[in-house]
N, C-alpha and C positions, 0 to 999 in steps of 0.2 A: 192097219198098223200091225207089224209083226211083234212077236213076243219080246225080241231084243229091244225094239223101240219102246215098248211099254215098260220094260224093266228099267231102261235108261231114263225114261221120263219120270218114273217113280223115284229113282235115285236123285235126280235133279230136284224134284219137288221136296224130297226129304231134306236135302241140303239147304234149300232156301228157307224152309220152315224152321229148321234147326238153328240157322243163323239168327233168325228173327227172335226165336225163343231165348237164345243165348244172351241177347241184348237185355231182355227182361231179367233173366237170372243174374246177370252181371251187375245189374243195378241194385239187387237185393242181397247178394251173397258175396262177401269178400273173398277174393281169390278165384272166383268162378271163371272170370274172363281168361285168365292165364291158363288154367287147366283145360278149359274147353278148347281154346285156340290150339294148344299142343295136340290134344287128341284129334280134333277135327282136321288139322293139317295132315296128320298121318292118314286118316281115313280118306281125305280129299285126294291125296297123292295116289293111294291105292285104287281109287275109283275115278281117276282123271278121264279115262276114255269114255266111261259110261256117263259121267257128268257132261262132257262135251256133246255127246250124242243126244242126251236128254234135253239139253238146252236147245240144240238144233231142232229137235222134234217139236219142242214147245214154240219156238219161233216160227216154224212152218205151219203151226196150227191155224185153222181158219179164223177169220175175224169173229169176235164174239166168243172165242174159246176161253178156257180157264185163265184167269189172271192170277198167276202164281204169287206175285208180290202182294196182292190184296189178300189172298188166302193166307199167306204167311203172317201178314199184319194182323188179321183177325185172330189167328191162333195165338199170337203174342199178346194181344189185348186180353184174351180169355185167361191166359196164364197170369198176366199182371193183376187181374181182378180176383184171383183166388185168395183165400185166406193164407196167411204166411206158412202154416204147416203143410198145406196142400201144395203150395207153390214150391216149397223146399223139396218135397217128395218128387214132384215132376221134374225139377231141375236136377236132382240126383239121378233120376231115371234117364234124363238126357245125357248126362255124363257117362253113365253106365252103358248106354247104347253104343257109344263110340269106343269105349274100352273093349266091350265084347266084340265089336266089329273088327277092331285092330288085331285081335287075337286070331281071327279066322284066316 
């Protein structure tokens, strides 16, 4: 796999994990869902080609390869199990990640 495929794959995995974590954050933090959706949509639009390529790379992966949805679900479960202050910090970091990305 070339470097562009690897970068696209990483971008796709980031998107899937972030969406799963956003569900947890939205369940605990009023207003999170709306703000995340706005920021994430901007990021998604800016990275559409890479996301499509990453999804394609993942779909072509050999059987028994990484299950991105399961990985994302496990990350979300960990986030949900954190104490409220830690979860809040992680959710704030998730939002900040897309704010910073949107500025680049």
